[in-house]
N, CA, C, O and the ligand as a Tripos MOL2 file, in Angstrom:
@<TRIPOS>MOLECULE
protein
  257   255    65     0     0
PROTEIN
NO_CHARGES

@<TRIPOS>ATOM
      1 N         -27.1970  180.3410 -166.0810 N.3       1 MET1
      2 CA        -28.3680  179.4330 -166.7670 C.3       1 MET1
      3 C         -29.6230  180.0490 -166.4650 C.2       1 MET1
      4 O         -30.1270  179.8990 -165.3520 O.2       1 MET1
      5 N         -30.1040  180.6450 -167.2500 N.am      2 ALA2
      6 CA        -31.5660  181.0460 -167.0570 C.3       2 ALA2
      7 C         -32.5380  180.1640 -167.5230 C.2       2 ALA2
      8 O         -32.4420  179.7440 -168.6760 O.2       2 ALA2
      9 N         -33.3210  179.8680 -166.9140 N.am      3 GLU3
     10 CA        -34.3530  178.8560 -167.2150 C.3       3 GLU3
     11 C         -35.2990  179.2920 -168.0990 C.2       3 GLU3
     12 O         -36.0780  180.1420 -167.6670 O.2       3 GLU3
     13 N         -35.4370  178.8970 -169.3130 N.am      4 ASN4
     14 CA        -36.2800  179.3860 -170.2980 C.3       4 ASN4
     15 C         -37.6470  178.7130 -170.2570 C.2       4 ASN4
     16 O         -38.0030  177.9930 -171.1900 O.2       4 ASN4
     17 N         -38.4500  178.9410 -169.1520 N.am      5 VAL5
     18 CA        -39.5770  178.6260 -168.8650 C.3       5 VAL5
     19 C         -40.7280  179.6580 -168.7890 C.2       5 VAL5
     20 O         -40.7270  180.5140 -167.9040 O.2       5 VAL5
     21 N         -41.6300  179.5860 -169.6400 N.am      6 LEU6
     22 CA        -42.7660  180.5680 -169.5620 C.3       6 LEU6
     23 C         -43.8330  180.2760 -168.6520 C.2       6 LEU6
     24 O         -44.6530  179.3600 -168.7270 O.2       6 LEU6
     25 N         -43.7180  181.1730 -167.7810 N.am      7 LYS7
     26 CA        -44.5690  180.9950 -166.6100 C.3       7 LYS7
     27 C         -46.0870  181.6490 -166.8840 C.2       7 LYS7
     28 O         -46.3870  182.5060 -167.7160 O.2       7 LYS7
     29 N         -46.7470  181.1240 -166.1370 N.am      8 GLY8
     30 CA        -48.0940  181.9710 -166.3960 C.3       8 GLY8
     31 C         -49.0310  180.9340 -167.3930 C.2       8 GLY8
     32 O         -48.7540  180.8430 -168.5890 O.2       8 GLY8
     33 N         -49.7530  180.4430 -167.0100 N.am      9 LYS9
     34 CA        -50.6630  179.2920 -167.6060 C.3       9 LYS9
     35 C         -52.0440  179.8850 -168.1560 C.2       9 LYS9
     36 O         -52.9260  180.3230 -167.4180 O.2       9 LYS9
     37 N         -52.1150  179.8370 -169.6140 N.am     10 ARG10
     38 CA        -53.3230  180.5960 -170.0810 C.3      10 ARG10
     39 C         -54.3780  179.6250 -169.6960 C.2      10 ARG10
     40 O         -54.2020  178.4070 -169.7370 O.2      10 ARG10
     41 N         -55.5960  180.2600 -169.2820 N.am     11 ILE11
     42 CA        -56.5120  179.5510 -169.0090 C.3      11 ILE11
     43 C         -57.3220  178.9200 -170.2530 C.2      11 ILE11
     44 O         -57.9490  179.6070 -171.0590 O.2      11 ILE11
     45 N         -57.2200  177.4960 -170.2970 N.am     12 MET12
     46 CA        -57.6270  176.9290 -171.5630 C.3      12 MET12
     47 C         -59.0480  176.6230 -171.1950 C.2      12 MET12
     48 O         -59.4600  176.2680 -170.0910 O.2      12 MET12
     49 N         -59.7940  176.8340 -172.4000 N.am     13 GLY13
     50 CA        -61.2100  176.4230 -172.4730 C.3      13 GLY13
     51 C         -61.9600  177.3640 -171.4870 C.2      13 GLY13
     52 O         -61.7810  177.2810 -170.2720 O.2      13 GLY13
     53 N         -62.8640  178.3250 -172.0950 N.am     14 SER14
     54 CA        -63.8360  178.7810 -171.4580 C.3      14 SER14
     55 C         -64.8710  177.8760 -170.7660 C.2      14 SER14
     56 O         -65.2760  176.8510 -171.3150 O.2      14 SER14
     57 N         -65.3070  178.2830 -169.5100 N.am     15 SER15
     58 CA        -66.5140  177.3060 -168.9870 C.3      15 SER15
     59 C         -67.6570  177.6100 -169.7010 C.2      15 SER15
     60 O         -68.2260  178.7020 -169.6890 O.2      15 SER15
     61 N         -68.0260  176.4940 -170.4090 N.am     16 ARG16
     62 CA        -69.1840  176.5030 -171.3170 C.3      16 ARG16
     63 C         -70.4250  176.2290 -170.4640 C.2      16 ARG16
     64 O         -70.4030  175.4240 -169.5320 O.2      16 ARG16
     65 N         -71.4670  176.9020 -170.8060 N.am     17 ALA17
     66 CA        -72.6580  176.4390 -169.7970 C.3      17 ALA17
     67 C         -73.0740  175.2560 -170.5980 C.2      17 ALA17
     68 O         -72.9910  175.0370 -171.8070 O.2      17 ALA17
     69 N         -73.6780  174.3480 -169.3270 N.am     18 PRO18
     70 CA        -74.2730  173.2090 -169.5610 C.3      18 PRO18
     71 C         -75.4780  173.1240 -170.8510 C.2      18 PRO18
     72 O         -76.3030  174.0010 -171.1070 O.2      18 PRO18
     73 N         -75.3270  171.9770 -171.4670 N.am     19 LYS19
     74 CA        -76.1360  172.1060 -172.7390 C.3      19 LYS19
     75 C         -77.4640  171.9930 -172.2620 C.2      19 LYS19
     76 O         -77.7130  171.2780 -171.2920 O.2      19 LYS19
     77 N         -78.3330  172.6320 -172.8540 N.am     20 GLN20
     78 CA        -79.7490  172.7350 -172.5310 C.3      20 GLN20
     79 C         -80.4610  171.3030 -173.1410 C.2      20 GLN20
     80 O         -80.0130  170.5630 -174.0160 O.2      20 GLN20
     81 N         -81.5270  171.1990 -172.4870 N.am     21 VAL21
     82 CA        -82.1840  169.8930 -173.0050 C.3      21 VAL21
     83 C         -81.9490  169.5660 -174.5020 C.2      21 VAL21
     84 O         -82.7490  169.9550 -175.3530 O.2      21 VAL21
     85 N         -80.9240  168.8990 -174.7930 N.am     22 SER22
     86 CA        -80.7220  168.3050 -176.3420 C.3      22 SER22
     87 C         -81.7200  167.1830 -176.5940 C.2      22 SER22
     88 O         -82.4920  167.1580 -177.5530 O.2      22 SER22
     89 N         -81.6360  166.3150 -175.7020 N.am     23 ASP23
     90 CA        -82.2910  164.9550 -176.0800 C.3      23 ASP23
     91 C         -83.6680  165.0420 -175.3200 C.2      23 ASP23
     92 O         -83.8270  164.5940 -174.1850 O.2      23 ASP23
     93 N         -84.5700  165.6170 -176.0020 N.am     24 LEU24
     94 CA        -85.8370  165.4090 -175.2340 C.3      24 LEU24
     95 C         -86.4560  164.0990 -175.4970 C.2      24 LEU24
     96 O         -86.3780  163.4650 -176.5490 O.2      24 LEU24
     97 N         -87.1340  163.7360 -174.3250 N.am     25 ARG25
     98 CA        -87.9190  162.3480 -174.4240 C.3      25 ARG25
     99 C         -89.3120  162.5380 -174.5770 C.2      25 ARG25
    100 O         -89.9020  163.5610 -174.2320 O.2      25 ARG25
    101 N         -89.8330  161.5500 -175.0950 N.am     26 HIS26
    102 CA        -91.4620  161.7610 -175.1450 C.3      26 HIS26
    103 C         -92.1490  160.8080 -174.2460 C.2      26 HIS26
    104 O         -91.5950  159.7490 -173.9520 O.2      26 HIS26
    105 N         -93.3410  161.1200 -173.7830 N.am     27 CYS27
    106 CA        -94.0400  160.3420 -173.1870 C.3      27 CYS27
    107 C         -94.0100  158.5750 -173.8360 C.2      27 CYS27
    108 O         -93.9240  158.4000 -175.0520 O.2      27 CYS27
    109 N         -94.0650  157.7530 -173.1700 N.am     28 ALA28
    110 CA        -94.0370  156.2160 -173.8780 C.3      28 ALA28
    111 C         -95.4220  156.0460 -174.4300 C.2      28 ALA28
    112 O         -95.5780  155.1640 -175.2740 O.2      28 ALA28
    113 N         -96.5650  156.8600 -174.0210 N.am     29 LYS29
    114 CA        -97.7680  156.5620 -174.5550 C.3      29 LYS29
    115 C         -97.7760  156.9840 -176.0520 C.2      29 LYS29
    116 O         -97.3940  158.1190 -176.3370 O.2      29 LYS29
    117 N         -98.1240  156.2650 -176.8670 N.am     30 LYS30
    118 CA        -97.9750  156.4130 -178.2340 C.3      30 LYS30
    119 C         -98.7050  157.6720 -178.8140 C.2      30 LYS30
    120 O         -98.2330  158.3400 -179.7350 O.2      30 LYS30
    121 N         -99.9780  157.9580 -178.1540 N.am     31 ASP31
    122 CA       -100.4370  159.3630 -178.6620 C.3      31 ASP31
    123 C        -100.1430  160.4800 -177.9820 C.2      31 ASP31
    124 O        -100.5860  161.5490 -178.4010 O.2      31 ASP31
    125 N         -99.4320  160.4400 -176.9420 N.am     32 CYS32
    126 CA        -99.2500  161.4880 -176.0040 C.3      32 CYS32
    127 C         -97.6490  162.3110 -176.5550 C.2      32 CYS32
    128 O         -96.5600  161.7410 -176.6310 O.2      32 CYS32
    129 N         -97.8840  163.5040 -176.8210 N.am     33 GLU33
    130 CA        -96.7520  164.0670 -177.1660 C.3      33 GLU33
    131 C         -95.8770  165.0480 -176.0690 C.2      33 GLU33
    132 O         -95.0990  165.9490 -176.3820 O.2      33 GLU33
    133 N         -96.1760  164.6800 -174.9340 N.am     34 THR34
    134 CA        -95.6560  165.3080 -173.7580 C.3      34 THR34
    135 C         -94.1530  164.9920 -173.6230 C.2      34 THR34
    136 O         -93.7160  163.8640 -173.3970 O.2      34 THR34
    137 N         -93.4030  166.1120 -173.7870 N.am     35 THR35
    138 CA        -92.1080  165.9400 -173.5340 C.3      35 THR35
    139 C         -91.6560  165.6340 -172.0120 C.2      35 THR35
    140 O         -92.1920  166.2180 -171.0710 O.2      35 THR35
    141 N         -90.8040  164.8380 -171.8660 N.am     36 LEU36
    142 CA        -90.3010  164.6580 -170.6190 C.3      36 LEU36
    143 C         -89.0060  165.2370 -170.4730 C.2      36 LEU36
    144 O         -88.2760  165.3680 -171.4560 O.2      36 LEU36
    145 N         -88.6230  165.6330 -169.2150 N.am     37 SER37
    146 CA        -87.4040  166.0770 -169.0530 C.3      37 SER37
    147 C         -86.2090  165.2210 -168.9910 C.2      37 SER37
    148 O         -86.3830  164.0700 -168.5890 O.2      37 SER37
    149 N         -85.2730  165.5140 -169.2540 N.am     38 ARG38
    150 CA        -83.9330  164.4880 -169.4680 C.3      38 ARG38
    151 C         -83.6290  164.0280 -168.0390 C.2      38 ARG38
    152 O         -83.0460  162.9870 -167.7360 O.2      38 ARG38
    153 N         -84.1190  164.9740 -167.1920 N.am     39 TYR39
    154 CA        -83.6400  164.5870 -165.7770 C.3      39 TYR39
    155 C         -84.8660  163.5430 -165.2360 C.2      39 TYR39
    156 O         -84.6210  162.7520 -164.3250 O.2      39 TYR39
    157 N         -86.1160  163.6030 -165.8300 N.am     40 ASN40
    158 CA        -87.1170  162.6730 -165.4760 C.3      40 ASN40
    159 C         -87.0360  161.4340 -165.9370 C.2      40 ASN40
    160 O         -87.3110  161.1320 -167.0980 O.2      40 ASN40
    161 N         -86.5970  160.5160 -164.9310 N.am     41 LYS41
    162 CA        -86.4580  159.1360 -165.4010 C.3      41 LYS41
    163 C         -87.6540  158.1770 -165.6950 C.2      41 LYS41
    164 O         -87.5770  156.9890 -166.0070 O.2      41 LYS41
    165 N         -88.7880  158.9470 -165.5300 N.am     42 ARG42
    166 CA        -90.0180  158.0910 -165.8940 C.3      42 ARG42
    167 C         -90.3610  157.9700 -167.3910 C.2      42 ARG42
    168 O         -90.1660  158.9210 -168.1490 O.2      42 ARG42
    169 N         -90.8330  156.8920 -167.7810 N.am     43 GLU43
    170 CA        -91.1650  156.6730 -169.0520 C.3      43 GLU43
    171 C         -92.4140  157.5220 -169.6300 C.2      43 GLU43
    172 O         -92.4380  158.0240 -170.7540 O.2      43 GLU43
    173 N         -93.5050  157.6020 -168.6150 N.am     44 PHE44
    174 CA        -94.5600  158.3970 -168.9280 C.3      44 PHE44
    175 C         -94.5030  159.6670 -168.4550 C.2      44 PHE44
    176 O         -93.6130  159.9990 -167.6720 O.2      44 PHE44
    177 N         -95.4790  160.5450 -168.8930 N.am     45 CYS45
    178 CA        -95.7640  161.8130 -168.4680 C.3      45 CYS45
    179 C         -96.3030  161.7980 -167.0950 C.2      45 CYS45
    180 O         -96.3140  160.7060 -166.5260 O.2      45 CYS45
    181 N         -96.6980  162.7060 -166.5460 N.am     46 TYR46
    182 CA        -97.3380  162.6500 -165.2490 C.3      46 TYR46
    183 C         -98.8270  162.2570 -165.4320 C.2      46 TYR46
    184 O         -99.4600  161.7220 -164.5230 O.2      46 TYR46
    185 N         -99.3040  162.5150 -166.5180 N.am     47 ALA47
    186 CA       -100.6750  161.9920 -166.8620 C.3      47 ALA47
    187 C        -100.9950  160.5870 -167.2010 C.2      47 ALA47
    188 O        -102.1160  160.1230 -166.9980 O.2      47 ALA47
    189 N         -99.9040  159.8210 -167.7790 N.am     48 HIS48
    190 CA        -99.9180  158.6180 -168.1930 C.3      48 HIS48
    191 C         -98.9780  157.6290 -167.2070 C.2      48 HIS48
    192 O         -98.8630  156.4150 -167.3730 O.2      48 HIS48
    193 N         -98.4220  158.3050 -166.2920 N.am     49 ALA49
    194 CA        -97.6110  157.4980 -165.3390 C.3      49 ALA49
    195 C         -98.6090  156.6710 -164.4540 C.2      49 ALA49
    196 O         -99.5540  157.1610 -163.8360 O.2      49 ALA49
    197 N         -98.2330  155.2450 -164.4850 N.am     50 PRO50
    198 CA        -98.7620  154.3650 -163.5160 C.3      50 PRO50
    199 C         -99.1440  154.6420 -162.3330 C.2      50 PRO50
    200 O         -98.1800  154.9350 -161.6250 O.2      50 PRO50
    201 N        -100.1930  154.6830 -161.7670 N.am     51 THR51
    202 CA       -100.4650  155.1480 -160.3860 C.3      51 THR51
    203 C         -99.9400  153.9550 -159.3900 C.2      51 THR51
    204 O         -99.7550  152.7930 -159.7500 O.2      51 THR51
    205 N         -99.7500  154.4350 -158.1580 N.am     52 LYS52
    206 CA        -99.0070  153.2550 -157.2580 C.3      52 LYS52
    207 C        -100.1880  152.5330 -156.6630 C.2      52 LYS52
    208 O        -100.0380  151.4880 -156.0300 O.2      52 LYS52
    209 N        -101.4280  153.1210 -156.8770 N.am     53 PHE53
    210 CA       -102.6300  152.5660 -156.1150 C.3      53 PHE53
    211 C        -103.0960  151.5460 -157.0880 C.2      53 PHE53
    212 O        -103.3980  151.9350 -158.2160 O.2      53 PHE53
    213 N        -103.1940  150.2200 -156.7720 N.am     54 PRO54
    214 CA       -103.9590  149.2850 -157.5410 C.3      54 PRO54
    215 C        -105.2920  149.6500 -157.6420 C.2      54 PRO54
    216 O        -105.9800  150.0100 -156.6870 O.2      54 PRO54
    217 N        -105.7460  149.5400 -159.0490 N.am     55 ARG55
    218 CA       -107.1000  149.8760 -159.2680 C.3      55 ARG55
    219 C        -108.1410  148.8010 -158.8720 C.2      55 ARG55
    220 O        -108.0440  147.6190 -159.2020 O.2      55 ARG55
    221 N        -109.1390  149.3200 -158.1370 N.am     56 LEU56
    222 CA       -110.0130  148.2400 -157.7010 C.3      56 LEU56
    223 C        -110.8850  147.7300 -158.8220 C.2      56 LEU56
    224 O        -111.5280  148.5500 -159.4790 O.2      56 LEU56
    225 N        -110.9420  146.7090 -159.0370 N.am     57 ARG57
    226 CA       -111.7510  145.9110 -160.2710 C.3      57 ARG57
    227 C        -113.3250  146.0590 -159.7510 C.2      57 ARG57
    228 O        -113.7670  145.8920 -158.6150 O.2      57 ARG57
    229 N        -113.9030  146.3680 -160.7730 N.am     58 GLY58
    230 CA       -115.3910  146.2200 -160.7020 C.3      58 GLY58
    231 C        -115.9680  147.1960 -159.5970 C.2      58 GLY58
    232 O        -117.0680  146.9440 -159.1050 O.2      58 GLY58
    233 N        -115.2000  148.3730 -159.1770 N.am     59 ARG59
    234 CA       -115.7580  148.7690 -158.2360 C.3      59 ARG59
    235 C        -115.4210  150.5740 -158.4370 C.2      59 ARG59
    236 O        -114.3290  151.1360 -158.3460 O.2      59 ARG59
    237 N        -116.5000  151.0550 -158.6740 N.am     60 ILE60
    238 CA       -116.2460  152.4800 -159.0490 C.3      60 ILE60
    239 C        -116.3270  153.4590 -157.8950 C.2      60 ILE60
    240 O        -117.3680  153.5670 -157.2470 O.2      60 ILE60
    241 N        -115.3580  154.0980 -157.6560 N.am     61 VAL61
    242 CA       -115.2820  154.9900 -156.4820 C.3      61 VAL61
    243 C        -115.5220  156.3580 -156.7170 C.2      61 VAL61
    244 O        -114.7040  157.0600 -157.3110 O.2      61 VAL61
    245 N        -116.8120  156.8640 -156.1980 N.am     62 ALA62
    246 CA       -117.3840  157.9880 -156.5020 C.3      62 ALA62
    247 C        -116.9920  159.0250 -155.6570 C.2      62 ALA62
    248 O        -117.5690  159.1330 -154.5750 O.2      62 ALA62
    249 N        -116.1550  159.7650 -155.9510 N.am     63 GLU63
    250 CA       -115.7770  161.0030 -155.0720 C.3      63 GLU63
    251 C        -116.6700  162.2740 -155.2130 C.2      63 GLU63
    252 O        -117.0400  162.7640 -156.2800 O.2      63 GLU63
    253 N        -116.9390  162.6980 -154.0320 N.am     64 GLY64
    254 CA       -117.8230  163.8710 -154.0490 C.3      64 GLY64
    255 C        -119.1830  163.3830 -153.9840 C.2      64 GLY64
    256 O        -120.1240  164.1760 -153.9840 O.2      64 GLY64
    257 ZN        -98.2320  160.8890 -171.7130 Zn       65 ZN65
@<TRIPOS>BOND
     1     1     2 1
     2     2     3 1
     3     3     4 2
     4     3     5 am
     5     5     6 1
     6     6     7 1
     7     7     8 2
     8     7     9 am
     9     9    10 1
    10    10    11 1
    11    11    12 2
    12    11    13 am
    13    13    14 1
    14    14    15 1
    15    15    16 2
    16    15    17 am
    17    17    18 1
    18    18    19 1
    19    19    20 2
    20    19    21 am
    21    21    22 1
    22    22    23 1
    23    23    24 2
    24    23    25 am
    25    25    26 1
    26    26    27 1
    27    27    28 2
    28    27    29 am
    29    29    30 1
    30    30    31 1
    31    31    32 2
    32    31    33 am
    33    33    34 1
    34    34    35 1
    35    35    36 2
    36    35    37 am
    37    37    38 1
    38    38    39 1
    39    39    40 2
    40    39    41 am
    41    41    42 1
    42    42    43 1
    43    43    44 2
    44    43    45 am
    45    45    46 1
    46    46    47 1
    47    47    48 2
    48    47    49 am
    49    49    50 1
    50    50    51 1
    51    51    52 2
    52    51    53 am
    53    53    54 1
    54    54    55 1
    55    55    56 2
    56    55    57 am
    57    57    58 1
    58    58    59 1
    59    59    60 2
    60    59    61 am
    61    61    62 1
    62    62    63 1
    63    63    64 2
    64    63    65 am
    65    65    66 1
    66    66    67 1
    67    67    68 2
    68    67    69 am
    69    69    70 1
    70    70    71 1
    71    71    72 2
    72    71    73 am
    73    73    74 1
    74    74    75 1
    75    75    76 2
    76    75    77 am
    77    77    78 1
    78    78    79 1
    79    79    80 2
    80    79    81 am
    81    81    82 1
    82    82    83 1
    83    83    84 2
    84    83    85 am
    85    85    86 1
    86    86    87 1
    87    87    88 2
    88    87    89 am
    89    89    90 1
    90    90    91 1
    91    91    92 2
    92    91    93 am
    93    93    94 1
    94    94    95 1
    95    95    96 2
    96    95    97 am
    97    97    98 1
    98    98    99 1
    99    99   100 2
   100    99   101 am
   101   101   102 1
   102   102   103 1
   103   103   104 2
   104   103   105 am
   105   105   106 1
   106   106   107 1
   107   107   108 2
   108   107   109 am
   109   109   110 1
   110   110   111 1
   111   111   112 2
   112   111   113 am
   113   113   114 1
   114   114   115 1
   115   115   116 2
   116   115   117 am
   117   117   118 1
   118   118   119 1
   119   119   120 2
   120   119   121 am
   121   121   122 1
   122   122   123 1
   123   123   124 2
   124   123   125 am
   125   125   126 1
   126   126   127 1
   127   127   128 2
   128   127   129 am
   129   129   130 1
   130   130   131 1
   131   131   132 2
   132   131   133 am
   133   133   134 1
   134   134   135 1
   135   135   136 2
   136   135   137 am
   137   137   138 1
   138   138   139 1
   139   139   140 2
   140   139   141 am
   141   141   142 1
   142   142   143 1
   143   143   144 2
   144   143   145 am
   145   145   146 1
   146   146   147 1
   147   147   148 2
   148   147   149 am
   149   149   150 1
   150   150   151 1
   151   151   152 2
   152   151   153 am
   153   153   154 1
   154   154   155 1
   155   155   156 2
   156   155   157 am
   157   157   158 1
   158   158   159 1
   159   159   160 2
   160   159   161 am
   161   161   162 1
   162   162   163 1
   163   163   164 2
   164   163   165 am
   165   165   166 1
   166   166   167 1
   167   167   168 2
   168   167   169 am
   169   169   170 1
   170   170   171 1
   171   171   172 2
   172   171   173 am
   173   173   174 1
   174   174   175 1
   175   175   176 2
   176   175   177 am
   177   177   178 1
   178   178   179 1
   179   179   180 2
   180   179   181 am
   181   181   182 1
   182   182   183 1
   183   183   184 2
   184   183   185 am
   185   185   186 1
   186   186   187 1
   187   187   188 2
   188   187   189 am
   189   189   190 1
   190   190   191 1
   191   191   192 2
   192   191   193 am
   193   193   194 1
   194   194   195 1
   195   195   196 2
   196   195   197 am
   197   197   198 1
   198   198   199 1
   199   199   200 2
   200   199   201 am
   201   201   202 1
   202   202   203 1
   203   203   204 2
   204   203   205 am
   205   205   206 1
   206   206   207 1
   207   207   208 2
   208   207   209 am
   209   209   210 1
   210   210   211 1
   211   211   212 2
   212   211   213 am
   213   213   214 1
   214   214   215 1
   215   215   216 2
   216   215   217 am
   217   217   218 1
   218   218   219 1
   219   219   220 2
   220   219   221 am
   221   221   222 1
   222   222   223 1
   223   223   224 2
   224   223   225 am
   225   225   226 1
   226   226   227 1
   227   227   228 2
   228   227   229 am
   229   229   230 1
   230   230   231 1
   231   231   232 2
   232   231   233 am
   233   233   234 1
   234   234   235 1
   235   235   236 2
   236   235   237 am
   237   237   238 1
   238   238   239 1
   239   239   240 2
   240   239   241 am
   241   241   242 1
   242   242   243 1
   243   243   244 2
   244   243   245 am
   245   245   246 1
   246   246   247 1
   247   247   248 2
   248   247   249 am
   249   249   250 1
   250   250   251 1
   251   251   252 2
   252   251   253 am
   253   253   254 1
   254   254   255 1
   255   255   256 2
@<TRIPOS>SUBSTRUCTURE
     1 MET1         2 RESIDUE 1 A MET
     2 ALA2         6 RESIDUE 1 A ALA
     3 GLU3        10 RESIDUE 1 A GLU
     4 ASN4        14 RESIDUE 1 A ASN
     5 VAL5        18 RESIDUE 1 A VAL
     6 LEU6        22 RESIDUE 1 A LEU
     7 LYS7        26 RESIDUE 1 A LYS
     8 GLY8        30 RESIDUE 1 A GLY
     9 LYS9        34 RESIDUE 1 A LYS
    10 ARG10       38 RESIDUE 1 A ARG
    11 ILE11       42 RESIDUE 1 A ILE
    12 MET12       46 RESIDUE 1 A MET
    13 GLY13       50 RESIDUE 1 A GLY
    14 SER14       54 RESIDUE 1 A SER
    15 SER15       58 RESIDUE 1 A SER
    16 ARG16       62 RESIDUE 1 A ARG
    17 ALA17       66 RESIDUE 1 A ALA
    18 PRO18       70 RESIDUE 1 A PRO
    19 LYS19       74 RESIDUE 1 A LYS
    20 GLN20       78 RESIDUE 1 A GLN
    21 VAL21       82 RESIDUE 1 A VAL
    22 SER22       86 RESIDUE 1 A SER
    23 ASP23       90 RESIDUE 1 A ASP
    24 LEU24       94 RESIDUE 1 A LEU
    25 ARG25       98 RESIDUE 1 A ARG
    26 HIS26      102 RESIDUE 1 A HIS
    27 CYS27      106 RESIDUE 1 A CYS
    28 ALA28      110 RESIDUE 1 A ALA
    29 LYS29      114 RESIDUE 1 A LYS
    30 LYS30      118 RESIDUE 1 A LYS
    31 ASP31      122 RESIDUE 1 A ASP
    32 CYS32      126 RESIDUE 1 A CYS
    33 GLU33      130 RESIDUE 1 A GLU
    34 THR34      134 RESIDUE 1 A THR
    35 THR35      138 RESIDUE 1 A THR
    36 LEU36      142 RESIDUE 1 A LEU
    37 SER37      146 RESIDUE 1 A SER
    38 ARG38      150 RESIDUE 1 A ARG
    39 TYR39      154 RESIDUE 1 A TYR
    40 ASN40      158 RESIDUE 1 A ASN
    41 LYS41      162 RESIDUE 1 A LYS
    42 ARG42      166 RESIDUE 1 A ARG
    43 GLU43      170 RESIDUE 1 A GLU
    44 PHE44      174 RESIDUE 1 A PHE
    45 CYS45      178 RESIDUE 1 A CYS
    46 TYR46      182 RESIDUE 1 A TYR
    47 ALA47      186 RESIDUE 1 A ALA
    48 HIS48      190 RESIDUE 1 A HIS
    49 ALA49      194 RESIDUE 1 A ALA
    50 PRO50      198 RESIDUE 1 A PRO
    51 THR51      202 RESIDUE 1 A THR
    52 LYS52      206 RESIDUE 1 A LYS
    53 PHE53      210 RESIDUE 1 A PHE
    54 PRO54      214 RESIDUE 1 A PRO
    55 ARG55      218 RESIDUE 1 A ARG
    56 LEU56      222 RESIDUE 1 A LEU
    57 ARG57      226 RESIDUE 1 A ARG
    58 GLY58      230 RESIDUE 1 A GLY
    59 ARG59      234 RESIDUE 1 A ARG
    60 ILE60      238 RESIDUE 1 A ILE
    61 VAL61      242 RESIDUE 1 A VAL
    62 ALA62      246 RESIDUE 1 A ALA
    63 GLU63      250 RESIDUE 1 A GLU
    64 GLY64      254 RESIDUE 1 A GLY
    65 ZN65       257 GROUP 0 **** ****
C-alpha cells in the first residue's frame, strides 16, 4: 500500500508588503490640511495640538 500523499507544501501567498498609508487623516482643525499619520493618534497636527500648559489668562509672557 503506497500512500498517495503529495508531500511538499507549496508556500501559499507571497508575503505582501504592508499597506502604505491608505487612510490619511487630517487635522481636526477646519482650515488645516495637515495630514496626520495613521500611527498618530492625535486629532490635531503638531501646530494645533492643545498644549499641556494651561494658558495664563490676561498675562502675556514675553520671552526674549
Ligand atoms: Zn492642524
